[in-house]
C-alpha positions in Angstrom: -17.6 9.5 4.4 -14.3 9.2 6.4 -11.2 10.3 4.7 -7.9 8.3 4.8 -5.2 9.9 6.9 -2.5 11.8 5.1 1.1 11.0 6.1 3.4 13.4 4.1 6.5 12.4 6.1 5.9 8.7 5.3 5.3 9.5 1.7 8.5 11.6 1.4 10.5 9.0 3.2 9.4 6.2 0.9 9.9 8.3 -2.2 13.4 9.4 -1.0 14.3 5.8 -0.4 13.0 4.7 -3.8 14.9 7.6 -5.4 18.2 6.5 -3.7 17.6 2.9 -4.7 16.8 3.7 -8.3 19.8 6.1 -8.6 22.1 3.5 -7.1 20.9 0.8 -9.6 21.3 3.2 -12.5 24.7 4.5 -11.5 26.4 1.3 -10.4 24.7 -1.4 -12.4 23.1 -0.2 -15.6 25.8 2.4 -16.5 28.3 -0.5 -16.3 26.4 -2.4 -18.9 25.8 0.6 -21.2 29.0 2.6 -21.2 27.4 5.4 -23.4 25.3 6.3 -20.4 28.4 6.9 -18.3 30.1 9.3 -20.7 28.7 12.8 -20.0 29.3 15.4 -22.7 28.3 19.0 -22.8 24.7 19.6 -24.0 24.1 15.9 -24.2 20.3 16.0 -23.8 19.7 12.5 -25.3 21.8 10.8 -22.7 20.3 12.8 -19.8 16.8 12.0 -21.0 17.7 8.3 -21.3 19.1 8.3 -17.7 15.8 9.9 -16.4 13.6 7.5 -18.3 15.7 4.5 -17.1 15.6 5.8 -13.5 11.8 6.2 -13.8 11.4 2.6 -15.1 13.6 1.3 -12.3 11.6 3.2 -9.7 8.3 1.9 -11.1 9.6 -1.6 -11.2 10.8 -1.3 -7.6 7.3 -0.2 -6.5 5.7 -2.9 -8.4 8.0 -5.7 -7.3 7.8 -4.8 -3.6 4.0 -4.1 -3.7 4.4 -0.6 -2.3 1.5 1.8 -2.4 3.1 5.2 -1.9 0.0 7.1 -3.0 -1.9 5.7 0.0 0.2 7.9 2.2 -1.4 10.9 0.5 -4.9 9.5 1.1 -5.3 8.1 -2.4 -6.6 4.7 -1.4 -8.3 3.8 -4.7 -5.1 4.1 -6.8 -4.2 0.7 -8.2 -0.7 -0.9 -8.4 0.0 0.4 -11.9 -1.0 4.0 -10.9 1.3 3.8 -7.9 4.2 2.4 -10.0 3.8 5.0 -12.7 3.5 7.9 -10.2 6.5 6.6 -8.3 8.5 6.2 -11.4 7.9 9.7 -12.5 8.5 11.2 -9.1 11.6 9.1 -8.5 13.1 10.1 -11.8 12.5 13.8 -11.6 11.9 14.6 -7.9 15.1 13.5 -6.1 16.1 16.9 -5.0 12.5 17.8 -4.2 12.3 14.9 -1.8 15.6 15.8 -0.1 14.4 19.4 0.4 11.0 18.3 1.6 12.4 15.9 4.2 14.9 18.5 5.4 12.1 21.0 5.8 9.9 18.5 7.7 12.8 17.6 10.0 13.6 21.2 10.7 9.9 21.9 11.5 9.8 18.9 13.9 12.9 20.0 15.7 11.5 23.5 16.0 8.3 22.1 17.5 10.3 20.0 19.9 12.3 22.9 21.1 9.2 24.9 21.7 7.8 22.1 23.9 10.9 22.0 26.1 10.7 24.2 29.2 
């Protein structure tokens, strides 16, 4: 049985884009409508949890509304739309810094490979 190709770079690129879009919507649109989200206080875990949940919902809605299938980039071709939306929402909400580091590592690896190929 042939396996689907795995494209980690494509997956990280899509997830980083979704993370940036969700963060932008939360920061510049939703926090304007709900001022209590934009008032950080020390040890304010409820507000931070609410921001993460809202970012996750926004990320899931972005995946669902644009019919993206980010899990297919990891070879999970049988995952349905709701599974993709849920996974993307969780990863977008909590994995923004992970995606940035992952993309940076992949870019550095590719540059190192290119420099080895040059005579």
